[in-house]
Backbone as CSV, one residue per row, in Angstrom:
resi,resn,N_x,N_y,N_z,CA_x,CA_y,CA_z,C_x,C_y,C_z
1,MET,14.475,18.659,7.477,13.987,18.890,6.127,12.579,18.316,5.990
2,LYS,11.662,19.124,5.489,10.272,18.711,5.376,10.082,17.699,4.252
3,ILE,9.255,16.707,4.506,8.922,15.708,3.489,7.660,16.165,2.761
4,ARG,7.758,16.324,1.459,6.621,16.748,0.638,6.079,15.528,-0.107
5,SER,4.892,15.100,0.278,4.304,13.903,-0.328,4.174,14.018,-1.839
6,GLU,3.830,15.217,-2.302,3.589,15.392,-3.736,4.842,15.179,-4.574
7,ALA,6.018,15.282,-3.960,7.266,15.078,-4.697,7.418,13.638,-5.170
8,PHE,6.682,12.725,-4.560,6.794,11.305,-4.893,5.569,10.790,-5.667
9,ARG,4.658,11.699,-5.981,3.409,11.316,-6.643,3.600,11.197,-8.149
10,VAL,3.019,10.152,-8.728,3.073,9.939,-10.175,1.968,10.764,-10.828
11,PRO,2.314,11.700,-11.719,1.286,12.525,-12.375,0.347,11.660,-13.206
12,PRO,-0.956,11.864,-13.076,-1.913,11.074,-13.852,-1.770,11.296,-15.354
13,GLY,-1.954,10.224,-16.089,-1.999,10.335,-17.544,-0.665,10.511,-18.233
14,LYS,0.446,10.354,-17.504,1.755,10.529,-18.114,2.543,9.221,-18.067
15,PRO,3.318,8.938,-19.132,4.131,7.712,-19.114,5.179,7.769,-18.013
16,VAL,5.564,6.618,-17.514,6.529,6.529,-16.421,7.797,5.839,-16.906
17,ASP,8.935,6.482,-16.637,10.240,5.890,-16.891,10.934,5.802,-15.532
18,LEU,11.034,4.603,-14.974,11.565,4.448,-13.621,13.039,4.801,-13.507
19,THR,13.750,4.862,-14.632,15.145,5.293,-14.553,15.242,6.773,-14.184
20,GLU,14.148,7.501,-14.331,14.116,8.927,-13.986,13.687,9.153,-12.537
21,TRP,13.292,8.083,-11.858,12.888,8.188,-10.462,13.994,7.610,-9.591
22,PRO,14.500,8.358,-8.626,15.623,7.878,-7.811,15.218,6.753,-6.866
23,THR,16.154,5.865,-6.614,15.945,4.825,-5.594,16.528,5.269,-4.258
24,HIS,17.253,6.382,-4.265,17.861,6.919,-3.043,17.848,8.439,-3.124
25,VAL,17.399,9.086,-2.060,17.424,10.546,-1.966,18.134,10.934,-0.674
26,LYS,18.457,12.207,-0.557,19.140,12.698,0.631,18.331,12.344,1.872
27,PRO,18.946,11.748,2.880,18.199,11.309,4.070,17.491,12.459,4.773
28,PHE,16.301,12.150,5.263,15.533,13.116,6.045,15.914,13.018,7.526
29,TRP,16.858,12.141,7.845,17.321,11.958,9.213,18.837,12.126,9.258
30,LYS,19.341,12.700,10.337,20.764,12.989,10.464,21.497,11.962,11.326
31,SER,20.759,11.249,12.154,21.350,10.232,13.015,20.279,9.205,13.330
32,LYS,20.686,8.064,13.848,19.716,7.029,14.199,18.735,7.545,15.254
33,LYS,19.263,8.317,16.209,18.414,8.891,17.252,17.387,9.844,16.641
34,ALA,17.834,10.674,15.692,16.923,11.620,15.039,15.856,10.872,14.238
35,TYR,16.284,9.788,13.572,15.325,8.982,12.809,14.226,8.439,13.702
36,HIS,14.604,7.845,14.825,13.616,7.267,15.732,12.662,8.333,16.264
37,LYS,13.181,9.525,16.523,12.338,10.611,17.018,11.351,11.061,15.945
38,LEU,11.841,11.208,14.708,10.972,11.615,13.602,9.874,10.585,13.351
39,LEU,10.280,9.309,13.333,9.294,8.261,13.070,8.292,8.169,14.214
40,GLU,8.772,8.290,15.448,7.899,8.225,16.619,6.834,9.310,16.559
41,CYS,7.235,10.522,16.186,6.273,11.630,16.090,5.200,11.334,15.045
42,ARG,5.619,10.799,13.912,4.663,10.509,12.846,3.764,9.330,13.211
43,VAL,4.348,8.323,13.811,3.563,7.150,14.203,2.529,7.525,15.263
44,GLN,2.902,8.386,16.214,1.962,8.827,17.238,0.847,9.667,16.622
45,ALA,1.210,10.554,15.692,0.204,11.368,15.017,-0.755,10.494,14.210
46,LEU,-0.195,9.453,13.582,-1.028,8.526,12.823,-1.984,7.774,13.744
47,SER,-1.501,7.387,14.925,-2.341,6.707,15.902,-3.507,7.602,16.330
48,ASP,-3.219,8.882,16.580,-4.266,9.827,16.982,-5.310,9.988,15.873
49,LEU,-4.835,10.104,14.644,-5.755,10.273,13.518,-6.567,8.997,13.278
50,GLN,-5.936,7.851,13.545,-6.666,6.590,13.363,-7.825,6.479,14.342
51,ARG,-7.641,6.954,15.576,-8.739,6.944,16.547,-9.883,7.835,16.086
52,LEU,-9.531,9.002,15.550,-10.551,9.908,15.019,-11.248,9.279,13.819
53,HIS,-10.465,8.637,12.971,-10.992,7.950,11.789,-11.979,6.847,12.192
54,TYR,-11.614,6.099,13.212,-12.463,5.002,13.688,-13.769,5.543,14.281
55,ALA,-13.660,6.608,15.071,-14.847,7.184,15.701,-15.745,7.861,14.679
56,SER,-15.132,8.531,13.708,-15.898,9.225,12.672,-16.695,8.249,11.817
57,ASN,-16.075,7.103,11.485,-16.748,6.014,10.762,-17.369,6.489,9.446
58,ARG,-16.640,7.354,8.745,-17.161,7.901,7.496,-16.416,7.362,6.282
59,TYR,-15.132,7.147,6.448,-14.296,6.683,5.342,-13.664,5.336,5.681
60,ALA,-13.186,4.667,4.632,-12.268,3.534,4.774,-10.969,3.958,4.098
61,VAL,-9.848,3.498,4.610,-8.551,3.838,4.021,-7.835,2.551,3.646
62,LEU,-7.361,2.489,2.415,-6.653,1.312,1.932,-5.247,1.701,1.490
63,LEU,-4.242,1.145,2.156,-2.838,1.343,1.803,-2.367,0.134,1.009
64,ILE,-1.901,0.380,-0.204,-1.389,-0.691,-1.066,0.120,-0.530,-1.198
65,LEU,0.853,-1.598,-0.886,2.307,-1.596,-1.004,2.733,-2.599,-2.071
66,GLN,3.453,-2.107,-3.061,3.998,-2.962,-4.110,5.496,-2.733,-4.198
67,GLY,6.206,-3.717,-4.710,7.648,-3.585,-4.877,8.265,-4.937,-5.148
68,MET,9.496,-4.926,-5.600,10.218,-6.165,-5.850,10.540,-6.846,-4.526
69,ASP,10.979,-8.098,-4.583,11.360,-8.830,-3.377,12.443,-8.050,-2.621
70,ALA,12.300,-8.003,-1.288,13.249,-7.327,-0.396,13.200,-5.810,-0.513
71,ALA,12.105,-5.269,-1.030,11.984,-3.808,-1.156,11.674,-3.146,0.182
72,GLY,11.221,-3.933,1.186,10.954,-3.367,2.504,9.487,-3.226,2.849
73,LYS,8.630,-3.966,2.182,7.183,-3.859,2.431,6.826,-4.289,3.848
74,ASP,7.328,-5.450,4.272,7.019,-5.953,5.622,7.509,-4.994,6.703
75,GLY,8.737,-4.516,6.540,9.303,-3.603,7.534,8.544,-2.294,7.603
76,ALA,8.104,-1.794,6.457,7.336,-0.545,6.436,6.031,-0.708,7.208
77,ILE,5.360,-1.833,7.001,4.116,-2.092,7.725,4.385,-2.186,9.220
78,ARG,5.408,-2.929,9.577,5.718,-3.165,10.990,6.069,-1.870,11.717
79,HIS,6.829,-0.988,11.087,7.278,0.229,11.758,6.253,1.360,11.681
80,VAL,5.705,1.582,10.512,4.788,2.720,10.338,3.459,2.491,11.049
81,MET,3.003,1.245,11.088,1.705,0.950,11.692,1.837,0.450,13.134
82,SER,2.996,0.640,13.743,3.270,0.031,15.050,2.361,0.532,16.167
83,ARG,1.861,1.759,16.086,1.026,2.307,17.157,-0.469,2.249,16.852
84,VAL,-0.813,1.845,15.653,-2.222,1.816,15.272,-2.946,0.697,16.017
85,ASN,-4.109,1.003,16.556,-4.907,0.019,17.283,-5.241,-1.161,16.360
86,PRO,-4.862,-2.378,16.722,-5.143,-3.537,15.874,-6.620,-3.701,15.531
87,GLN,-7.510,-3.205,16.408,-8.945,-3.301,16.127,-9.349,-2.452,14.931
88,GLY,-8.518,-1.463,14.607,-8.870,-0.564,13.510,-8.028,-0.754,12.278
89,CYS,-7.239,-1.843,12.244,-6.334,-2.052,11.113,-6.349,-3.519,10.692
90,GLN,-6.394,-3.751,9.397,-6.388,-5.109,8.858,-5.281,-5.221,7.819
91,VAL,-4.372,-6.190,7.980,-3.260,-6.378,7.055,-3.422,-7.711,6.336
92,PHE,-3.310,-7.663,5.013,-3.415,-8.889,4.218,-2.247,-8.966,3.244
93,SER,-1.645,-10.144,3.165,-0.587,-10.404,2.194,-1.140,-11.334,1.124
94,PHE,-0.910,-10.993,-0.124,-1.449,-11.789,-1.225,-0.314,-12.479,-1.966
95,LYS,-0.357,-13.788,-1.929,0.663,-14.585,-2.611,-0.007,-15.346,-3.756
96,GLN,0.404,-16.555,-4.002,-0.173,-17.334,-5.097,-1.652,-17.602,-4.832
97,PRO,-2.535,-17.347,-5.815,-3.974,-17.556,-5.609,-4.301,-19.021,-5.308
98,SER,-5.318,-19.211,-4.474,-5.791,-20.563,-4.171,-6.654,-21.078,-5.320
99,ALA,-7.010,-22.345,-5.250,-7.861,-22.933,-6.285,-9.209,-22.217,-6.338
100,GLU,-9.767,-21.885,-5.162,-11.047,-21.172,-5.126,-10.919,-19.790,-5.759
101,GLU,-9.842,-19.095,-5.450,-9.649,-17.741,-5.982,-9.480,-17.762,-7.497
102,MET,-8.858,-18.824,-8.010,-8.647,-18.937,-9.454,-9.948,-19.119,-10.221
103,GLU,-11.013,-19.514,-9.513,-12.313,-19.718,-10.150,-13.110,-18.423,-10.275
104,HIS,-12.564,-17.325,-9.801,-13.239,-16.028,-9.852,-12.449,-15.045,-10.707
105,ASP,-13.035,-13.884,-10.951,-12.320,-12.839,-11.682,-11.127,-12.357,-10.853
106,PHE,-10.190,-11.685,-11.500,-8.906,-11.385,-10.839,-9.017,-10.383,-9.697
107,LEU,-10.138,-9.674,-9.583,-10.307,-8.712,-8.498,-11.027,-9.307,-7.285
108,TRP,-11.544,-10.511,-7.413,-12.422,-11.066,-6.375,-11.715,-11.254,-5.038
109,ARG,-10.538,-11.867,-5.059,-9.909,-12.227,-3.778,-9.501,-11.004,-2.958
110,THR,-9.174,-9.907,-3.624,-8.821,-8.702,-2.874,-10.062,-7.905,-2.489
111,THR,-11.091,-7.963,-3.315,-12.341,-7.268,-2.988,-12.915,-7.799,-1.682
112,CYS,-12.756,-9.081,-1.454,-13.253,-9.694,-0.213,-12.514,-9.188,1.020
113,ARG,-11.389,-8.533,0.837,-10.552,-8.087,1.961,-10.520,-6.563,2.099
114,LEU,-11.395,-5.875,1.407,-11.412,-4.414,1.495,-11.811,-3.968,2.902
115,PRO,-11.231,-2.863,3.386,-11.531,-2.409,4.753,-12.936,-1.837,4.891
116,GLU,-13.477,-1.968,6.097,-14.774,-1.364,6.413,-14.578,0.122,6.693
117,ARG,-15.691,0.855,6.715,-15.607,2.258,7.116,-15.040,2.346,8.528
118,GLY,-14.199,3.332,8.745,-13.588,3.516,10.056,-12.322,2.711,10.264
119,ARG,-11.946,1.912,9.288,-10.765,1.065,9.436,-9.723,1.348,8.358
120,ILE,-8.507,0.902,8.652,-7.400,0.986,7.700,-7.124,-0.419,7.187
121,GLY,-7.094,-0.580,5.893,-6.698,-1.844,5.292,-5.315,-1.699,4.687
122,VAL,-4.473,-2.701,4.866,-3.129,-2.691,4.287,-2.984,-3.928,3.411
123,PHE,-2.698,-3.709,2.145,-2.451,-4.817,1.221,-0.948,-4.901,0.944
124,ASN,-0.332,-5.988,1.406,1.058,-6.287,1.078,1.031,-7.084,-0.222
125,ARG,1.271,-6.400,-1.330,0.930,-6.846,-2.684,-0.590,-6.785,-2.804
126,SER,-1.112,-6.912,-4.016,-2.537,-6.641,-4.201,-3.015,-7.161,-5.541
127,TYR,-4.164,-6.659,-5.977,-4.681,-7.005,-7.298,-3.741,-6.525,-8.410
128,TYR,-2.809,-5.643,-8.083,-1.852,-5.186,-9.096,-0.900,-6.296,-9.524
129,GLU,-0.788,-7.354,-8.725,0.022,-8.496,-9.144,-0.484,-9.071,-10.468
130,GLU,-1.766,-8.868,-10.741,-2.375,-9.427,-11.948,-1.988,-8.674,-13.211
131,VAL,-1.343,-7.514,-13.050,-0.806,-6.819,-14.227,0.714,-6.652,-14.097
132,LEU,1.293,-7.340,-13.114,2.738,-7.286,-12.903,3.334,-8.681,-13.085
133,ILE,3.221,-9.527,-12.047,3.804,-10.870,-12.153,3.134,-11.682,-13.262
134,VAL,1.838,-11.500,-13.447,1.146,-12.261,-14.492,1.579,-11.792,-15.875
135,ARG,1.904,-10.507,-15.974,2.376,-9.986,-17.266,3.771,-10.503,-17.579
136,VAL,4.602,-10.623,-16.556,5.968,-11.136,-16.744,5.945,-12.641,-16.977
137,HIS,4.939,-13.314,-16.384,4.811,-14.777,-16.522,3.488,-15.103,-17.218
138,PRO,3.432,-15.009,-18.526,2.177,-15.276,-19.256,1.642,-16.681,-19.043
139,GLU,2.497,-17.614,-18.622,2.022,-18.980,-18.364,1.000,-19.005,-17.224
140,ILE,1.101,-18.036,-16.296,0.116,-17.941,-15.213,-1.243,-17.580,-15.794
141,LEU,-1.224,-16.657,-16.734,-2.464,-16.216,-17.374,-3.146,-17.362,-18.103
142,SER,-2.363,-18.147,-18.819,-2.946,-19.261,-19.578,-3.530,-20.324,-18.662
143,GLY,-3.099,-20.332,-17.381,-3.616,-21.313,-16.436,-4.782,-20.817,-15.606
144,GLN,-5.300,-19.638,-15.922,-6.396,-19.084,-15.138,-7.785,-19.478,-15.641
145,GLY,-7.819,-20.309,-16.669,-9.104,-20.823,-17.136,-9.994,-19.799,-17.788
146,LEU,-9.420,-18.745,-18.335,-10.212,-17.687,-18.955,-10.658,-18.095,-20.358
147,PRO,-11.766,-17.539,-20.848,-12.183,-17.819,-22.220,-11.181,-17.233,-23.209
148,GLU,-11.127,-17.784,-24.384,-10.166,-17.347,-25.390,-10.288,-15.854,-25.684
149,SER,-11.515,-15.356,-25.668,-11.736,-13.943,-25.978,-11.075,-13.020,-24.962
150,ALA,-10.835,-13.529,-23.745,-10.217,-12.704,-22.697,-8.703,-12.774,-22.723
151,LEU,-8.154,-13.595,-23.606,-6.709,-13.800,-23.640,-6.030,-13.063,-24.790
152,ASP,-6.734,-12.128,-25.394,-6.179,-11.351,-26.497,-4.969,-10.555,-25.991
153,ALA,-3.795,-10.906,-26.457,-2.566,-10.283,-25.954,-2.524,-8.783,-26.196
154,LYS,-3.226,-8.291,-27.227,-3.194,-6.866,-27.545,-4.044,-6.035,-26.586
155,ASN,-5.066,-6.651,-26.011,-6.037,-5.878,-25.230,-6.141,-6.257,-23.761
156,ILE,-5.596,-7.395,-23.368,-5.854,-7.884,-22.014,-5.343,-6.933,-20.938
157,TRP,-4.166,-6.348,-21.136,-3.624,-5.493,-20.076,-4.371,-4.173,-19.989
158,GLU,-4.699,-3.606,-21.148,-5.506,-2.383,-21.124,-6.868,-2.656,-20.505
159,GLY,-7.406,-3.852,-20.775,-8.686,-4.227,-20.179,-8.592,-4.357,-18.670
160,ARG,-7.498,-4.939,-18.188,-7.326,-5.080,-16.735,-7.070,-3.722,-16.074
161,TYR,-6.325,-2.854,-16.753,-6.149,-1.507,-16.206,-7.512,-0.824,-16.067
162,ARG,-8.351,-0.980,-17.089,-9.669,-0.356,-17.055,-10.507,-0.921,-15.918
163,SER,-10.439,-2.231,-15.688,-11.190,-2.842,-14.585,-10.712,-2.280,-13.246
164,ILE,-9.402,-2.124,-13.101,-8.842,-1.583,-11.866,-9.275,-0.135,-11.672
165,LEU,-9.170,0.667,-12.722,-9.555,2.077,-12.630,-11.029,2.235,-12.293
166,ASP,-11.868,1.419,-12.919,-13.303,1.482,-12.636,-13.588,1.111,-11.180
167,MET,-12.913,0.063,-10.687,-13.129,-0.351,-9.308,-12.653,0.720,-8.331
168,GLU,-11.475,1.284,-8.575,-10.945,2.299,-7.673,-11.796,3.558,-7.688
169,ALA,-12.350,3.920,-8.851,-13.254,5.072,-8.919,-14.524,4.793,-8.120
170,HIS,-15.025,3.566,-8.234,-16.205,3.159,-7.458,-15.926,3.246,-5.957
171,LEU,-14.767,2.740,-5.540,-14.418,2.783,-4.124,-14.316,4.223,-3.632
172,HIS,-13.687,5.086,-4.413,-13.541,6.487,-4.006,-14.900,7.163,-3.860
173,ARG,-15.782,6.910,-4.820,-17.131,7.507,-4.745,-17.863,7.080,-3.490
174,ASN,-17.531,5.900,-2.999,-18.242,5.360,-1.843,-17.444,5.465,-0.536
175,GLY,-16.438,6.339,-0.527,-15.785,6.667,0.732,-14.509,5.933,1.073
176,THR,-13.991,5.106,0.155,-12.704,4.449,0.410,-11.599,5.272,-0.236
177,ARG,-10.611,5.621,0.562,-9.479,6.394,0.052,-8.275,5.472,-0.122
178,LEU,-7.698,5.497,-1.317,-6.587,4.606,-1.654,-5.262,5.347,-1.607
179,ILE,-4.282,4.729,-0.957,-2.917,5.253,-0.896,-2.028,4.171,-1.489
180,LYS,-1.476,4.434,-2.664,-0.743,3.406,-3.394,0.754,3.747,-3.419
181,ILE,1.546,2.825,-2.888,2.987,3.036,-2.746,3.755,1.986,-3.542
182,TYR,4.647,2.461,-4.415,5.605,1.549,-5.046,6.961,1.818,-4.414
183,LEU,7.524,0.804,-3.747,8.838,0.920,-3.125,9.898,0.687,-4.199
184,HIS,10.542,1.773,-4.595,11.470,1.756,-5.730,12.886,1.449,-5.259
185,GLN,13.280,0.218,-5.485,14.566,-0.297,-5.023,15.480,-0.566,-6.215
186,SER,16.764,-0.317,-6.050,17.714,-0.630,-7.123,18.044,-2.119,-7.111
187,LYS,18.476,-2.610,-8.243,18.834,-4.029,-8.346,20.028,-4.350,-7.457
188,ASP,20.965,-3.404,-7.344,22.138,-3.637,-6.505,21.759,-3.706,-5.035
189,GLU,20.816,-2.856,-4.602,20.375,-2.896,-3.207,19.656,-4.207,-2.911
190,GLN,18.894,-4.704,-3.869,18.253,-6.005,-3.673,19.302,-7.098,-3.481
191,ARG,20.373,-7.037,-4.270,21.460,-8.020,-4.134,22.030,-8.000,-2.717
192,LYS,22.268,-6.817,-2.176,22.819,-6.694,-0.820,21.869,-7.292,0.208
193,ARG,20.583,-7.048,0.049,19.610,-7.562,1.016,19.455,-9.068,0.892
194,PHE,19.541,-9.593,-0.320,19.509,-11.047,-0.494,20.697,-11.696,0.212
195,LEU,21.882,-11.075,0.081,23.072,-11.624,0.736,22.913,-11.632,2.251
196,LYS,22.291,-10.592,2.801,22.057,-10.542,4.247,21.102,-11.655,4.677
197,ARG,20.132,-11.948,3.822,19.185,-13.016,4.145,19.871,-14.377,4.142
198,ILE,20.875,-14.520,3.309,21.615,-15.779,3.258,22.591,-15.878,4.432
199,ASP,23.282,-14.776,4.733,24.324,-14.782,5.765,23.769,-14.782,7.185
200,ASN,22.566,-14.257,7.354,21.938,-14.202,8.677,20.952,-15.361,8.813
201,GLU,21.271,-16.316,9.674,20.428,-17.510,9.795,18.993,-17.167,10.192
202,ASP,18.815,-16.112,10.960,17.473,-15.722,11.374,16.633,-15.222,10.204
203,LYS,17.291,-14.926,9.069,16.569,-14.421,7.901,16.553,-15.417,6.748
204,ASN,17.114,-16.614,6.977,17.149,-17.619,5.915,15.764,-17.972,5.404
205,TRP,14.798,-17.945,6.299,13.431,-18.335,5.921,12.827,-17.378,4.899
206,LYS,13.392,-16.174,4.794,12.869,-15.180,3.861,13.358,-15.400,2.430
207,PHE,14.315,-16.299,2.263,14.956,-16.425,0.951,14.673,-17.786,0.338
208,SER,14.491,-17.796,-0.991,14.309,-19.046,-1.721,14.985,-18.938,-3.082
209,VAL,15.217,-20.067,-3.697,15.843,-20.087,-5.023,14.979,-19.336,-6.025
210,ALA,13.666,-19.374,-5.818,12.748,-18.684,-6.728,13.027,-17.183,-6.770
211,ASP,13.519,-16.628,-5.663,13.838,-15.199,-5.625,14.925,-14.857,-6.646
212,ILE,15.908,-15.734,-6.788,16.984,-15.507,-7.746,16.466,-15.619,-9.178
213,GLU,15.559,-16.560,-9.405,14.979,-16.719,-10.741,14.190,-15.475,-11.142
214,GLU,13.456,-14.908,-10.191,12.691,-13.689,-10.481,13.622,-12.507,-10.720
215,ARG,14.737,-12.489,-10.009,15.713,-11.397,-10.170,16.241,-11.319,-11.605
216,LYS,16.344,-12.478,-12.262,16.813,-12.511,-13.649,15.865,-11.770,-14.586
217,LEU,14.630,-11.601,-14.147,13.612,-10.953,-14.976,13.422,-9.481,-14.612
218,TRP,14.424,-8.899,-13.962,14.338,-7.504,-13.502,13.884,-6.538,-14.612
219,PRO,14.493,-6.557,-15.804,14.061,-5.616,-16.863,12.590,-5.767,-17.219
220,GLU,12.124,-7.019,-17.278,10.714,-7.256,-17.607,9.793,-6.701,-16.521
221,TYR,10.202,-6.860,-15.254,9.394,-6.323,-14.156,9.363,-4.797,-14.190
222,MET,10.489,-4.173,-14.492,10.517,-2.712,-14.551,9.582,-2.188,-15.646
223,LYS,9.567,-2.868,-16.784,8.660,-2.468,-17.862,7.202,-2.637,-17.440
224,ALA,6.919,-3.736,-16.743,5.551,-3.978,-16.274,5.133,-2.920,-15.262
225,TYR,6.050,-2.560,-14.347,5.740,-1.526,-13.359,5.537,-0.175,-14.031
226,GLU,6.375,0.158,-14.989,6.238,1.436,-15.688,4.884,1.543,-16.372
227,ALA,4.485,0.493,-17.068,3.191,0.501,-17.749,2.049,0.619,-16.751
228,CYS,2.152,-0.125,-15.653,1.112,-0.138,-14.623,0.977,1.222,-13.938
229,LEU,2.098,1.794,-13.499,2.063,3.073,-12.792,1.518,4.185,-13.692
230,GLY,1.940,4.164,-14.943,1.481,5.192,-15.870,0.004,5.082,-16.193
231,ALA,-0.499,3.846,-16.227,-1.898,3.633,-16.623,-2.884,3.781,-15.473
232,THR,-2.420,3.640,-14.227,-3.379,3.560,-13.109,-3.175,4.611,-12.024
233,SER,-2.343,5.628,-12.283,-2.221,6.728,-11.325,-3.247,7.786,-11.692
234,THR,-4.143,8.100,-10.777,-5.208,9.064,-11.041,-5.214,10.138,-9.966
235,ASP,-6.015,11.175,-10.182,-6.120,12.250,-9.187,-6.650,11.727,-7.861
236,ASP,-7.630,10.825,-7.925,-8.245,10.303,-6.702,-7.463,9.154,-6.082
237,ALA,-6.703,8.426,-6.895,-5.929,7.288,-6.381,-4.546,7.275,-7.027
238,PRO,-3.707,8.257,-6.657,-2.386,8.344,-7.292,-1.400,7.323,-6.747
239,TRP,-0.445,6.975,-7.576,0.692,6.178,-7.124,1.759,7.109,-6.558
240,HIS,2.499,6.617,-5.573,3.667,7.307,-5.054,4.869,6.388,-5.239
241,VAL,5.913,6.896,-5.879,7.141,6.142,-6.058,8.095,6.555,-4.939
242,VAL,8.292,5.663,-3.986,9.096,5.974,-2.797,10.484,5.355,-2.923
243,PRO,11.545,6.173,-2.895,12.907,5.618,-2.935,13.118,4.654,-1.766
244,ALA,13.524,3.421,-2.080,13.523,2.372,-1.046,14.893,1.812,-0.711
245,ASP,15.971,2.362,-1.287,17.298,1.845,-0.950,17.668,2.145,0.505
246,ASP,17.127,3.231,1.041,17.301,3.569,2.458,15.979,3.265,3.160
247,LYS,15.941,2.167,3.910,14.691,1.737,4.543,14.148,2.784,5.507
248,LYS,15.017,3.421,6.265,14.570,4.418,7.236,13.915,5.600,6.529
249,ASN,14.564,6.058,5.467,13.996,7.156,4.695,12.630,6.773,4.129
250,ALA,12.538,5.557,3.596,11.289,5.091,2.996,10.159,5.085,4.017
251,ARG,10.461,4.651,5.245,9.440,4.604,6.288,8.968,6.001,6.665
252,LEU,9.886,6.951,6.711,9.501,8.330,7.017,8.621,8.907,5.912
253,ILE,8.978,8.621,4.675,8.193,9.128,3.545,6.794,8.518,3.544
254,ILE,6.712,7.201,3.731,5.411,6.532,3.746,4.537,7.068,4.866
255,SER,5.121,7.261,6.046,4.340,7.771,7.172,3.810,9.171,6.871
256,GLN,4.602,9.991,6.182,4.148,11.345,5.843,3.031,11.307,4.809
257,ILE,3.156,10.419,3.828,2.097,10.275,2.818,0.790,9.861,3.483
258,LEU,0.873,8.925,4.438,-0.312,8.486,5.172,-0.919,9.631,5.983
259,LEU,-0.076,10.369,6.690,-0.572,11.488,7.499,-1.271,12.527,6.635
260,ASP,-0.675,12.862,5.506,-1.272,13.856,4.622,-2.621,13.374,4.090
261,ALA,-2.711,12.077,3.799,-3.977,11.520,3.302,-5.058,11.598,4.376
262,PHE,-4.713,11.293,5.623,-5.688,11.357,6.708,-6.114,12.796,6.993
263,LYS,-5.157,13.722,6.955,-5.477,15.114,7.242,-6.409,15.721,6.195
264,ALA,-6.437,15.125,5.009,-7.307,15.622,3.942,-8.752,15.145,4.102
265,LEU,-8.990,14.222,5.027,-10.343,13.687,5.222,-11.161,14.594,6.131
266,ASP,-12.449,14.629,5.861,-13.377,15.405,6.696,-13.842,14.502,7.837
267,MET,-13.117,14.545,8.951,-13.424,13.659,10.072,-13.740,14.473,11.318
268,ALA,-14.613,13.930,12.150,-14.945,14.576,13.425,-15.521,13.524,14.357
269,TYR,-15.286,13.719,15.656,-15.905,12.814,16.623,-17.420,13.029,16.599
270,PRO,-18.210,11.973,16.733,-19.674,12.099,16.671,-20.191,13.105,17.695
271,GLU,-21.057,13.989,17.256,-21.645,14.995,18.133,-22.872,14.397,18.814
272,PRO,-22.911,14.363,20.142,-24.080,13.784,20.825,-25.330,14.634,20.611
273,THR,-26.460,13.972,20.471,-27.731,14.670,20.310,-28.174,15.237,21.662
274,PRO,-29.109,16.196,21.667,-29.628,16.717,22.932,-30.145,15.608,23.854
275,LYS,-30.825,14.621,23.251,-31.339,13.506,24.050,-30.204,12.738,24.701
276,ARG,-29.126,12.519,23.917,-27.977,11.786,24.443,-27.298,12.574,25.559
277,ARG,-27.219,13.887,25.415,-26.605,14.715,26.457,-27.385,14.595,27.769
278,CYS,-28.715,14.588,27.649,-29.555,14.449,28.849,-29.323,13.104,29.517
279,GLU,-29.207,12.055,28.686,-28.944,10.722,29.227,-27.616,10.695,29.980
280,LEU,-26.604,11.308,29.390,-25.282,11.320,30.017,-25.287,12.090,31.333
281,GLN,-26.002,13.205,31.360,-26.076,13.992,32.595,-26.814,13.234,33.692
282,LEU,-27.849,12.478,33.290,-28.591,11.667,34.264,-27.684,10.580,34.836
283,ILE,-26.920,9.931,33.952,-25.978,8.902,34.392,-24.927,9.514,35.318
284,ARG,-24.449,10.704,34.950,-23.427,11.357,35.774,-23.963,11.673,37.166
285,SER,-25.182,12.138,37.230,-25.752,12.478,38.539,-25.854,11.261,39.437
286,LYS,-26.111,10.095,38.838,-26.199,8.875,39.637,-24.808,8.432,40.104
287,LEU,-23.809,8.694,39.268,-22.441,8.299,39.644,-21.856,9.131,40.750
288,VAL,-22.300,10.389,40.891,-21.735,11.272,41.914,-22.569,11.294,43.188
289,GLU,-23.632,10.526,43.211,-24.469,10.473,44.425,-23.687,9.906,45.601
């Protein structure tokens, strides 16, 4: 069954109700063997396109992954990007801001990590945390040292959405293509994954009491995500809501979205100039002597 990237795209300018978006869809794989074959084909194709992307050196590509705890962000990065040349890919995870980062505007710390032309950047969480976790935890906002005029509860989120939209439009105009993925996981599936983290000693390090405290705020997070997705999905930088209860399915969908984004780019290997061709032929003649 063909994966259609557009089926998971959030239409620009429309409100989002996540209860209308499934967390599980019919699997695109029929067996574990079939899954590995499908993913392998996509990962290899992505590797080939990444080499062309690197050589072309015309665009930068930024993949943003957002989702609740245990949604599968780390696994998606590990599996989907497994064949990509590390020289052409940069992965950054954004957690609690440092003291230095808190002294700057909310976009500064991620702006410093944007990918160069010819490279793929992956953000495991991103500047969107500033309209998600900060919205759910207003005490974080009050501790950011902002002037009183910036703390207007009626306008701050719309203002931050506007800052994000302006930045993303600027990036697009200058050759950075954004692929934004929200891993849509059900609360029950998160519970199952938390239990596995507790029961499996090798995964204990992934779990903390804070995870349970955040889980209690599930409704608030869903409202924050709905507002965010609806306000910041655009034609040039759309959000994709990927059903995440089936990790294998999610990885196949993400890989297809990435492939479609790369195939839409105008890329080509650099064409050698006549002078360069002459140089190469001269070098070749010396090598075959």
